[in-house]
C-alpha positions in Angstrom: -14.8 49.1 320.5 -17.8 47.5 320.4 -21.5 48.7 321.0 -24.6 46.9 321.2 -27.4 48.4 319.1 -31.3 47.0 319.0 -29.2 43.9 319.5 -26.7 43.0 317.6 -23.2 44.3 318.5 -21.7 46.7 316.0 -17.4 47.0 315.5 -16.3 51.0 316.3 -13.2 52.3 314.2 -12.8 55.1 316.7 -14.1 57.8 315.0 -18.0 58.3 313.2 -18.8 61.1 311.3 -21.4 63.7 312.7 -23.4 62.7 310.0 -24.5 60.2 307.1 -23.7 62.8 304.6 -20.1 63.1 305.7 -19.5 59.7 305.5 -21.3 60.0 302.0 -19.4 62.6 300.7 -16.3 60.5 301.9 -16.8 57.8 299.8 -18.0 60.0 297.3 -14.3 61.9 297.5 -12.5 58.8 297.5 -14.1 57.7 293.9 -13.7 60.7 292.5 -9.8 60.3 293.4 -9.4 57.7 291.8 -11.2 58.4 289.1 -9.2 61.6 288.7 -6.2 59.8 289.5 -6.9 57.8 286.5 -7.9 60.7 284.3 -3.9 62.2 285.6 -2.3 59.7 284.4 -3.9 59.4 280.8 -3.3 63.1 280.4 0.0 62.9 281.7 0.8 59.5 279.1 -1.1 61.7 276.1 1.6 65.0 276.9 4.5 62.8 277.2 3.7 60.5 274.1 2.6 63.5 271.6 3.2 66.7 271.9 1.0 67.7 269.2 -1.9 66.7 270.8 -2.5 69.7 273.0 -2.6 73.0 271.9 0.1 75.8 273.4 0.1 79.6 273.5 2.9 81.4 273.8 4.1 83.8 276.7 2.5 82.1 279.0 4.1 82.9 282.7 4.5 79.0 283.4 6.3 77.5 280.6 7.5 74.6 280.9 8.3 72.0 278.5 4.5 70.3 277.6 6.8 66.4 278.4 7.5 68.0 281.6 4.1 68.7 282.4 3.3 65.2 281.0 5.5 63.8 284.0 4.4 66.2 286.1 1.3 65.0 285.7 1.5 61.6 285.2 3.1 61.1 288.7 1.1 63.2 290.7 -2.2 61.0 288.6 -0.7 57.7 290.4 -0.2 59.7 293.8 -3.6 60.7 293.8 -4.9 57.3 292.6 -3.2 55.4 295.1 -4.7 57.5 297.8 -8.3 57.3 296.4 -7.8 53.5 296.6 -6.8 53.8 300.1 -9.4 55.8 301.1 -11.9 52.7 300.2 -10.2 50.9 302.9 -10.9 53.3 305.6 -6.7 54.3 306.0 -6.3 57.3 308.3 -3.3 58.5 306.8 -5.1 58.4 303.3 -7.2 61.3 304.2 -4.8 63.8 304.8 -2.9 62.8 302.0 -5.9 63.3 299.9 -5.9 66.8 301.3 -2.4 67.6 300.6 -3.0 65.8 297.0 -5.8 67.6 296.1 -4.4 70.7 296.6 -1.4 70.0 294.3 -3.8 68.7 292.1 -5.6 72.1 292.1 -2.5 73.8 291.4 -0.8 71.5 288.8 -4.2 72.4 286.8 -4.3 75.8 287.6 -1.1 76.0 285.5 -2.5 73.6 283.1 -5.3 76.1 281.9 -3.5 77.2 278.8 -3.7 73.7 277.5 -7.0 72.6 278.6 -9.0 75.2 280.0 -12.6 73.4 280.5 -10.9 70.3 282.1 -8.6 72.4 283.9 -11.4 74.2 285.5 -13.8 71.3 286.3 -10.9 69.4 287.9 -10.1 72.5 290.1 -13.9 72.5 291.4 -13.7 68.8 291.7 -10.3 69.1 293.7 -11.8 72.1 295.9 -15.2 69.1 296.3 -12.7 66.2 297.7 -10.8 68.8 300.0 -14.1 69.9 301.8 -15.2 66.3 301.6 -12.3 65.0 303.5 -12.0 68.0 306.2 -15.9 67.1 306.8 -16.1 67.3 310.8 -15.7 64.4 312.6 -16.3 63.8 316.2 -14.6 60.8 318.5 -16.5 58.0 319.8 -16.7 57.6 324.0 -15.3 54.2 325.0 -18.1 52.5 326.4 -17.3 49.5 328.7 
């Protein structure tokens, strides 16, 4: 769809943000997802390669092997990175997938609290921001003839 604004033709994508803030926040969510995915990949590699990098606690309710958590973070990080990069292209599926992956990342970081508490809390807050930014209201454009 095209529209004529100020004498110039503009291409419309079928949806627009209600405000410039929503569009900007979606871009920020894409940046945060990309960065967070890369960091989760490094976190997973560190947990897989060296089990003595992280301090473990005794009698933790969600006690899994650190190597297992490393694989979870590595795979989840790769998926978050891919969805974050897809958000830059404007892929509609990336918004829904981004919300789901940010939710899974929140859960994984909650369970990761005993190993890296400050890092986990920061990532939980960032994942909450990503979910908010990707769920911000949009309005459909009306076709112009």
